[in-house]
Backbone as a ProteinNet text record, in pm:
[ID]
protein_1_A
[PRIMARY]
XXXXXXXXXXXXXXXXXXXXXXXXXXXXXXXXXXXXXXXXXXXXXXXXXXXXXXXXXXXXXXXXXXXXXXXXXXXXXXXXXXXXXXXXXXXXXXXXXXXXXXXXXXXXXXXXXXXXXXXXXXXXXXXXXXXXXXXXXXXXXXXXXXXXXXXXXXXXXXXXXXXXXXXXXXXXXXXXXXXXXX
[TERTIARY]
-8956.5	-8942.9	-9006.9	-9070.2	-9133.4	-9032.2	-9079	-8994.6	-8923.7	-8992.3	-8934.8	-8843.8	-8824.8	-8741.3	-8818.9	-8947.8	-9032.3	-9085.2	-9106.2	-9166.6	-9309.9	-9352.6	-9489.6	-9563	-9672.4	-9745.4	-9866.9	-9878.5	-9995.5	-10120.1	-10234.6	-10363.9	-10457.5	-10567.2	-10666.7	-10723.1	-10740.8	-10793.8	-10929.9	-11008.5	-11141.3	-11137.1	-11017.5	-11006.9	-10921	-10965.7	-10887.7	-10891	-10791.7	-10788.7	-10879.4	-10978.5	-11064.7	-11057.8	-10997.3	-10970.9	-10834.7	-10754.4	-10619.7	-10532.9	-10402.4	-10315.8	-10343.4	-10364.9	-10399.3	-10288.5	-10169.2	-10057.6	-10054.4	-10129.1	-10132.3	-10199.6	-10136	-10191.6	-10214	-10331.6	-10359.6	-10305.1	-10222.6	-10168.2	-10272.8	-10315.3	-10419.8	-10385.7	-10484.8	-10480.1	-10377.8	-10308.3	-10208	-10246.6	-10344.7	-10383.7	-10278.8	-10192.5	-10090.8	-10108.3	-10059	-10061.7	-9917.6	-9887.9	-9756.4	-9760.6	-9652.5	-9647.5	-9656	-9691.8	-9705.3	-9573	-9580.4	-9464.4	-9448.8	-9341.9	-9318.7	-9427.2	-9475.6	-9576.7	-9516.6	-9598.2	-9551.8	-9525.6	-9614.8	-9599.4	-9551.6	-9426.9	-9373	-9388.1	-9475.2	-9502.2	-9429.8	-9358.5	-9278.2	-9132.4	-9071.3	-8931.8	-8836.9	-8873.6	-8790.9	-8872.4	-8826.4	-8886.8	-8797.2	-8855.8	-8778.5	-8777.2	-8888.6	-8899.1	-8992.8	-8966.1	-9057.4	-9036.7	-9147.1	-9143.1	-9259.2	-9295.9	-9396.2	-9532.1	-9578.1	-9713	-9717.9	-9603.5	-9600	-9490.1	-9522.5	-9424.9	-9436.2	-9322.4	-9316	-9236.4	-9297.4	-9233.9	-9249.8	-9179.9	-9179.6	-9199	-9278.9	-9299.6	-9254	-9145.5	-9097.2	-9171.1	-9233.8	-9310.7	-9222.7	-9211.1	-9127.5	-9215.3	-9179.9	-9254.2	-9246.3	-9152	-9134.5	-9235.5	-9315.6	-9411.5	-9524	-9545.8	-9633.7	-9776.9	-9832	-9971.2	-9990.5	-9882.8	-9895	-9922.7	-9890.8	-9916.1	-10065.3	-10148.6	-10293.2	-10363.2	-10288.8	-10352.2	-10278.1	-10289.1	-10368.7	-10272	-10297.9	-10205.6	-10184.8	-10060.3	-10027.5	-10030.1	-10088.1	-10095	-10089.9	-9974.6	-9966.7	-9972.2	-10057.2	-10064.4	-10077.2	-10027.1	-10035.8	-10183.1	-10234	-10375.3	-10404.2	-10524.2	-10563.9	-10555.4	-10588.5	-10582.4	-10438	-10342	-10201	-10154.8	-10209.5	-10179.7	-10231.5	-10353.7	-10412	-10329.2	-10289.1	-10206.6	-10073.3	-10015.5	-9891.2	-9912.9	-10027.6	-10057.6	-10075.6	-10144.7	-10165.8	-10032.3	-9943.9	-9813.7	-9729.4	-9738.9	-9665.8	-9717.2	-9849.2	-9906.6	-9862.5	-9866.8	-9825.3	-9677.7	-9593.8	-9451.2	-9431.8	-9504.2	-9494.9	-9542.4	-9658.1	-9714.4	-9626.5	-9572.5	-9486.5	-9353.4	-9305.9	-9182.7	-9201.1	-9325	-9355	-9363.7	-9349.3	-9356	-9493.1	-9587.2	-9722.4	-9737.1	-9844.6	-9874.3	-9905.1	-9945.8	-9962.3	-10086.5	-10096.1	-10204.5	-10271.1	-10402.9	-10480.4	-10565.3	-10611.6	-10697	-10833.7	-10884	-11014.7	-11124.7	-11093.4	-11190.9	-11124.6	-11186.7	-11136	-11253.1	-11229.7	-11336.6	-11275.7	-11359.7	-11323.7	-11198.2	-11181.9	-11065.9	-11097.8	-11004.7	-11018.6	-10894.6	-10917.6	-10807.9	-10797.6	-10674.9	-10652.7	-10559.6	-10436.3	-10338	-10298.6	-10258.3	-10209.4	-10060	-10016.1	-9873.8	-9827.5	-9731	-9684.4	-9546.3	-9506.4	-9369.9	-9268	-9164.9	-9063.6	-9093	-9213.9	-9250	-9251.2	-9263.7	-9274.4	-9403.2	-9449.5	-9560.7	-9501.7	-9508.1	-9460.6	-9580.3	-9575.1	-9686.3	-9655.2	-9750.7	-9739.1	-9861.4	-9837.9	-9946.6	-9923.7	-10030.4	-10027.8	-10126.1	-10092.9	-10175.2	-10207.9	-10322.9	-10363.8	-10318.1	-10341.1	-10320.7	-10436.6	-10414.4	-10523.8	-10638	-10762.9	-10877.2	-10889.9	-10998.4	-11016.5	-11020	-11057.4	-11061.4	-10931.8	-10833.2	-10706.4	-10704.4	-10810.5	-10820.5	-10746.7	-10668.3	-10589.9	-10647.9	-10680.3	-10727.1	-10606.4	-10613	-10501.2	-10550.8	-10464.4	-10492.2	-10371.4	-10397.5	-10286.6	-10304.5	-10192	-10191.4	-10078.8	-10097.8	-9995.1	-9974.1	-9852.2	-9817.7	-9726.9	-9754.4	-9672.4	-9539.2	-9430.8	-9297.7	-9247.6	-9208.1	-9159.3	-9256.8	-9201.4	-9284.7	-9348.4	-9465.1	-9553	-9631.2	-9681.3	-9766.4	-9693.7	-9566.5	-9489.6	-9561.5	-9585.8	-9652	-9802.9	-9861.3	-10006.3	-10045.7	-10163.4	-10214.5	-10272.3	-10223.7	-10273	-10380.6	-10367.7	-10463.5	-10463.4	-10578.6	-10589.2	-10706.9	-10699.6	-10810.3	-10782	-10884	-10876.1	-10903.1	-10837.7	-10857.5	-10823.4	-10860.4	-10826.8	-10745.9	-10659.1	-10582.6	-10620.9	-10623.7	-10663.3	-10588.9	-10583.9	-10527.2	-10618.9	-10564.2	-10650.4	-10746.2	-10864.6	-10964.4	-10969.9	-10986.7	-11003.5	-11149.8	-11202.9	-11339.5	-11335	-11430.3	-11437.2	-11483.7	-11462.2	-11506.2	-11658.1	-11730.6	-11876.9	-11916.8	-11852.7	-11882	-11849.4	-11739.4	-11702.1	-11806.4	-11848.9	-11949.1	-12079.7	-12119.4	-12240.4	-12226	-12108.3	-12088.6	-12084.6	-12034.1	-12029.6	-12168.7	-12258.8	-12393.8	-12478.2	-12437.2	-12513.6	-12465.6	-12354.5	-12301.1	-12334.9	-12386	-12412.3	-12395.8
7527.5	7424.8	7296.7	7227	7100	6986.9	6867.6	6749.2	6723.6	6746.9	6717.5	6829.5	6934.7	7045.8	7155.1	7134.7	7234.9	7330.2	7454.3	7550.7	7508.4	7531.1	7500.4	7633.3	7644.9	7769.9	7766.8	7863	7863.1	7908.4	7853.8	7897.6	7912.4	7979	7991.3	7853	7817.9	7686.2	7657.1	7760.2	7736.2	7712.3	7711.7	7693.4	7571.1	7492.5	7376.7	7366.3	7300.7	7281.1	7164.5	7189	7079.8	7059.2	7150.8	7126.1	7186.3	7111.2	7155.1	7033.6	7054	6939.7	6836.1	6711	6610	6586.1	6635.7	6613.3	6713.4	6825	6918.4	6849.5	6853.6	6785.9	6885.5	6881	6960.2	6883.7	6948	6884.5	6892.8	6778.1	6777.3	6867.5	6942.7	7026	7139.8	7157.6	7263.1	7380.5	7358.2	7466.1	7499.5	7405.3	7431.1	7335.2	7378.7	7295.7	7270.5	7145.9	7112.7	7125.5	7173.9	7182.2	7042.7	7037.2	6907	6834.1	6703	6619.9	6600.4	6537.4	6511.7	6420.8	6453.3	6370.3	6234.8	6132.1	5997	5979	6029.9	6014.9	6146.7	6149.8	6264.9	6233	6302.7	6273.1	6366.9	6462.3	6551.4	6511.5	6457.1	6416.1	6532.8	6626	6744.7	6856.6	6976.8	7096.3	7138.9	7146.9	7183.2	7333.5	7399.9	7544.8	7598.4	7722.5	7785.6	7936.5	8008.1	8152.9	8194.7	8320.7	8369.6	8303.4	8263.8	8207.3	8075.9	8013.8	7891.2	7797.6	7668	7565.8	7450.7	7393.1	7271.4	7171.4	7058.2	6957.4	6820.4	6723.1	6590.8	6482.6	6383.8	6263.2	6145.5	6080.2	5960.3	5840.8	5760.9	5646.5	5522.4	5458.9	5339.3	5220.1	5103.5	4981.4	4947.4	5006.1	4978	5051.4	5141.7	5216.5	5123	5115.9	5012.9	5016.4	5132.2	5138.6	5081.8	5067.3	5011.2	4861.1	4793.6	4649.4	4617.9	4711	4690.4	4767.9	4847.6	4935	4925.1	4831.1	4708.7	4591.9	4479	4364.6	4321.9	4314.3	4275.3	4389.9	4503.1	4619.9	4746.1	4771.6	4884.7	5019.8	5108.8	5246.8	5340	5459.6	5560.3	5594.9	5575.7	5608.1	5756.7	5784.3	5921.4	6011.7	5958.9	6040.2	6079.1	5994.8	6029.1	6135.5	6131.9	6238.6	6372	6370.1	6490.6	6538.1	6445.6	6482	6542.5	6494	6552.5	6699	6728.8	6868.5	6952.4	6896.6	6968.8	6994.9	6894.7	6912.3	7015.6	7017.9	7118.8	7258.3	7274.1	7404.3	7445.8	7352	7381.5	7422.7	7355	7388.6	7531.3	7569	7703.8	7808	7784.1	7881.1	7896.6	7786.8	7795.8	7862.9	7849.3	7917	8068.7	8113.3	8257.1	8309.2	8220.1	8261.5	8248.8	8193.5	8175.1	8035.8	8015.9	7879.8	7872.4	7760.2	7634.3	7639	7542.2	7535.8	7400.6	7402.1	7278.6	7294.2	7182.9	7189.3	7244	7339	7396.8	7330.8	7294.6	7231.2	7187.1	7091.4	7037.7	7034.7	7080.1	7075.7	7061.8	7015.5	7003.7	6919.5	6813	6725	6625.1	6612.5	6516.1	6428.4	6298.6	6203.2	6156.3	6133.8	6089.9	5970.2	5993.2	5886.5	5825.6	5699.5	5630	5656.4	5657.7	5673.7	5542.9	5478.6	5346.3	5355.8	5251.9	5250.5	5269.3	5346.9	5380.1	5511	5562.7	5691.2	5797.9	5921.6	6033.6	6109.3	6177	6270.1	6409.7	6490.1	6628.4	6714.8	6776.3	6854.5	7002.5	7074.9	7219.7	7281.3	7372.6	7437.7	7588.3	7661.5	7806.8	7845.1	7950.3	7994.4	8142.5	8180.5	8320.7	8384	8511.6	8578.3	8540.2	8535.6	8501.9	8602.5	8551.3	8641.3	8696.1	8765.6	8828.1	8726.7	8602.3	8497.6	8417.3	8454.8	8382.9	8262.9	8242.1	8127.7	8157.9	8060.1	8072.3	7976	8026.4	7941.3	7886.7	7758.1	7691.4	7617.7	7608.5	7531	7441.4	7312.2	7219.3	7121.4	7074.4	6967.6	6871.3	6746.7	6645.1	6576.6	6578.7	6525.2	6403	6297.5	6176.6	6204.1	6161.9	6165.7	6022.9	5980.7	5844.7	5766.4	5678.5	5596.4	5482.5	5435.8	5496.9	5612.3	5698.4	5806.8	5935.4	5946.4	6066.4	6190.5	6287.6	6411.3	6411.3	6295.3	6287.6	6345	6405.2	6458.6	6345.6	6332.9	6231.2	6288.5	6416.9	6481.7	6631.5	6691.4	6837	6876.4	6994.4	7037.9	7166.7	7209.9	7331.4	7294.2	7366.7	7342.5	7468.9	7471.9	7585.7	7537.5	7624.1	7601.7	7714.6	7682.8	7782.7	7758.6	7861.1	7840.6	7749.3	7676.4	7595.8	7686.8	7635.1	7712.3	7662.5	7755.9	7722.6	7738.8	7642.8	7652.1	7651.1	7714.3	7713.8	7576.9	7548.9	7422.6	7408.7	7520.4	7516.7	7475.9	7533.5	7496.1	7349.5	7302.3	7162.1	7072.1	7106.4	7026.6	7022.2	7134.9	7138.5	7049.6	7049.7	6967.9	6820.4	6785.4	6645.6	6591.9	6677.1	6630.4	6608.7	6667	6648.5	6529.2	6469.4	6353	6226.6	6129.4	6002	5887.1
-3510.9	-3612.5	-3563.6	-3656.3	-3624.8	-3625.5	-3596.7	-3589.8	-3721.9	-3835.4	-3966.4	-4015.4	-3937.2	-3978.2	-4049.7	-4070.1	-4134.5	-4028.5	-4069.3	-3978.4	-3948.4	-3826.8	-3786.9	-3778.8	-3854.8	-3863.3	-3772	-3677.7	-3589.6	-3663.7	-3623.9	-3675	-3557.2	-3580.8	-3475.8	-3445	-3317.5	-3282.8	-3343.8	-3378	-3434.4	-3584.7	-3644.1	-3788.7	-3818.5	-3914.6	-3956.8	-4109	-4166.5	-4311.2	-4345	-4432.3	-4475.5	-4625.7	-4698	-4837.9	-4866.8	-4933.8	-4963.1	-4977.9	-4980.8	-4997.7	-4889.3	-4928.3	-4829.8	-4729	-4757	-4666.6	-4551.2	-4561.4	-4449.6	-4332.5	-4217.5	-4101.4	-3989.1	-3931.6	-3813.3	-3694.6	-3616.4	-3497.7	-3387	-3333	-3230.6	-3112.3	-3068.6	-2947.9	-2953.4	-3066.5	-3068.9	-3157.7	-3249.4	-3338.4	-3442.6	-3477.7	-3579.3	-3696.6	-3810	-3929.9	-3972.6	-4004.5	-4057.5	-4209.3	-4271.7	-4417.4	-4478.8	-4608.4	-4672.7	-4682.4	-4678.8	-4700.4	-4851.2	-4891.6	-5032.6	-5088.1	-5207.1	-5272.1	-5306.7	-5303.2	-5333.4	-5482.4	-5565.5	-5709.5	-5770.5	-5811.2	-5884.2	-6031.4	-6097.5	-6237.2	-6332.2	-6279.4	-6361.8	-6341.8	-6447	-6438.5	-6458.5	-6546.1	-6563.3	-6624.9	-6600.8	-6658.4	-6773.1	-6892.5	-7010.5	-7035	-7007.2	-7023.7	-6917.1	-6872.6	-6777.7	-6785.2	-6799	-6787.3	-6698.5	-6698.1	-6604	-6609.7	-6729.6	-6739.6	-6817.1	-6842.9	-6922.7	-6872.8	-6872.8	-6835.9	-6934.4	-6968.1	-7048.2	-6965.7	-6936.2	-6851.5	-6917.2	-6863.2	-6923.9	-6819.4	-6856.7	-6776.5	-6861.7	-6821.8	-6889.5	-6830.7	-6914.2	-6866.3	-6869.1	-6752.9	-6736.7	-6701	-6753.1	-6721	-6572.4	-6500.3	-6357.9	-6269.4	-6324.8	-6243.4	-6200.1	-6068.3	-6011.4	-6062.9	-6091.7	-6136.4	-6277	-6354.4	-6488.6	-6486.6	-6377	-6367.3	-6377	-6332.3	-6334.7	-6446.6	-6520.7	-6621.3	-6753.5	-6827.8	-6820.3	-6830.6	-6761.8	-6768.9	-6915.2	-6955	-7091.5	-7191.2	-7154.8	-7242.3	-7156.1	-7091.9	-6998.6	-7070.4	-7018.9	-7067.1	-6947.1	-6963.6	-6857.6	-6835.9	-6713.4	-6687.3	-6711.9	-6760.9	-6788.6	-6666.7	-6550.6	-6429.2	-6397	-6434.1	-6412.6	-6512.8	-6635	-6731.3	-6677.9	-6626.5	-6568.5	-6450	-6363.3	-6247.1	-6291.1	-6401.1	-6452.2	-6490.7	-6553.3	-6587.3	-6460.6	-6360.1	-6234	-6164.2	-6161.1	-6097.3	-6171.6	-6305.3	-6382.5	-6348.1	-6341.7	-6306.1	-6166.1	-6071.9	-5934.4	-5930.3	-6006.9	-6013.6	-6062.8	-6168.2	-6223.6	-6123	-6062.6	-5968.4	-5844.9	-5794.1	-5676.4	-5709.2	-5834.4	-5875.6	-5878.3	-5893.5	-5890.4	-5747.7	-5650.1	-5510.9	-5450	-5524.9	-5475.6	-5416.4	-5341	-5298.7	-5151.5	-5104.9	-5177.9	-5267.8	-5359.8	-5456.3	-5455.7	-5475.3	-5491	-5616.7	-5670.2	-5788.1	-5747.7	-5825.1	-5797.7	-5878.8	-6000.8	-6088.1	-6217.1	-6282.9	-6409.1	-6505.9	-6628.8	-6727.8	-6867.3	-6956.9	-7098.3	-7120	-7042.3	-7060.5	-7170.8	-7262.8	-7371.7	-7373.8	-7391.7	-7402.1	-7546.2	-7591.4	-7728.6	-7731.2	-7771.5	-7788.5	-7653.6	-7659	-7539.6	-7523.1	-7396.4	-7365.9	-7303.2	-7368.9	-7328	-7263.6	-7188.2	-7134.3	-7246.8	-7218.9	-7318.6	-7389.9	-7374.8	-7432.5	-7323.9	-7366.4	-7273.3	-7299.6	-7195.5	-7206.6	-7189.1	-7295.2	-7289.4	-7252.4	-7136.3	-7081.8	-7096.4	-7152.6	-7161.7	-7095.7	-7001.5	-6929	-6931	-6959.3	-6946.6	-6836.1	-6763	-6650.9	-6665.8	-6609.3	-6606.4	-6475.7	-6464.1	-6336.4	-6244.6	-6113	-6020.8	-6029.2	-6016.4	-6010.1	-5868.1	-5838.7	-5707.3	-5592.7	-5622	-5520	-5513.4	-5594.2	-5595.7	-5688.3	-5766.3	-5856.3	-5986.6	-6031.1	-6154.1	-6257.8	-6375.9	-6485.9	-6560.5	-6596.1	-6663.1	-6786.2	-6885	-7005.4	-7026.9	-7046.7	-7061.9	-7175.7	-7225.6	-7325.1	-7290.8	-7330.6	-7314.8	-7448.7	-7498.2	-7629.2	-7610.7	-7688.4	-7684.4	-7752.9	-7686.5	-7747.1	-7757.2	-7874.7	-7897.2	-7982.9	-8065.4	-8155.5	-8079.6	-8118.2	-8217.5	-8154.9	-8237.9	-8188.9	-8159.4	-8195.9	-8167.7	-8220.9	-8132.7	-8170.6	-8154.6	-8122.3	-8103.7	-7967.3	-7961.2	-7835.4	-7751.2	-7627.5	-7533.7	-7442.8	-7406.9	-7317.4	-7344.9	-7329.9	-7334.5	-7246	-7190.4	-7107.5	-7034.3	-6963	-6881.5	-6736.1	-6647.4	-6505.2	-6429.1	-6303.4	-6218.3	-6098.8	-6052.2	-5930	-5835.4	-5706.2	-5607.6	-5477.7	-5392.5	-5259	-5177.4	-5080.6	-4992.2	-4916.9	-4888.6	-4813.9	-4670.6	-4579.7	-4439	-4402.5	-4329.8	-4279.6	-4127.4	-4069.2	-3922.9	-3875.5	-3749.9	-3691.4	-3701.6	-3691.7	-3702.9	-3844.5	-3947.1	-4085.4	-4110.3	-4053.4	-4069.6	-4005.4	-3884	-3813.7	-3894.4	-3952.4	-4034.6	-4157.3	-4221	-4340.7	-4304.6	-4187.4	-4145.1	-4115	-4069	-4037	-4161.3	-4274.4	-4397.9	-4477.9	-4440.6	-4512.2	-4436.1	-4504.5	-4436.6	-4531
[MASK]
++++++++++++++++++++++++++++++++++++++++++++++++++++++++++++++++++++++++++++++++++++++++++++++++++++++++++++++++++++++++++++++++++++++++++++++++++++++++++++++++++++++++++++++++++++++

C-alpha cells in the first residue's frame, strides 16, 4: 500500500504513463504508478438513472462556483468545456460502474452548443455508450438539457466522443516524441 492508502501497482521500468488521467504519477526510480487522486472539479452532483449502457446525471449550477466569476462577469454561464466535462464524467462513472477502467477521453467530435446554463439551473446529462471495440475504445453519445426557467427543456450541449483506456509508451517512444516538440 502507498502512503495515501492506495495500492501501488508495479510497472516495467522502461514504461511510463504519458497519456491518461493527469493524476497518475510515476514514482521516480521505483517503476510504480500511484492511482489517481480525487478530481478537483466534480461536475456530476447525482446520478438519476444508470443501466448497462446509459446514464442520466445532473449538474446543479451554483453562483458560488469559482469559474463563473470570470465566465462572464455580470452574466455568469456554465462554460461549454464544463458541460463537455460533465458528459465525460458521466460516461466515466457508467464505465467504471461496469468494472472497467480507468478511462480517458479518446476524442470529441460533432459537439454543438445551444442554450446557456445559468446559476440556479441544472444541466441534465444523458450519455449512452457502446461496447468496447478491439482496441478498447468506447463510442459515446451525450446530450445536456437545461432544467429550470428560463430555458427549461432546451438543449445546452450535444455531441459524440470516445473513451479509451490509458496508453503506455516505452521510454524510447517518449524520448522520440520529446525530440519532435519544440
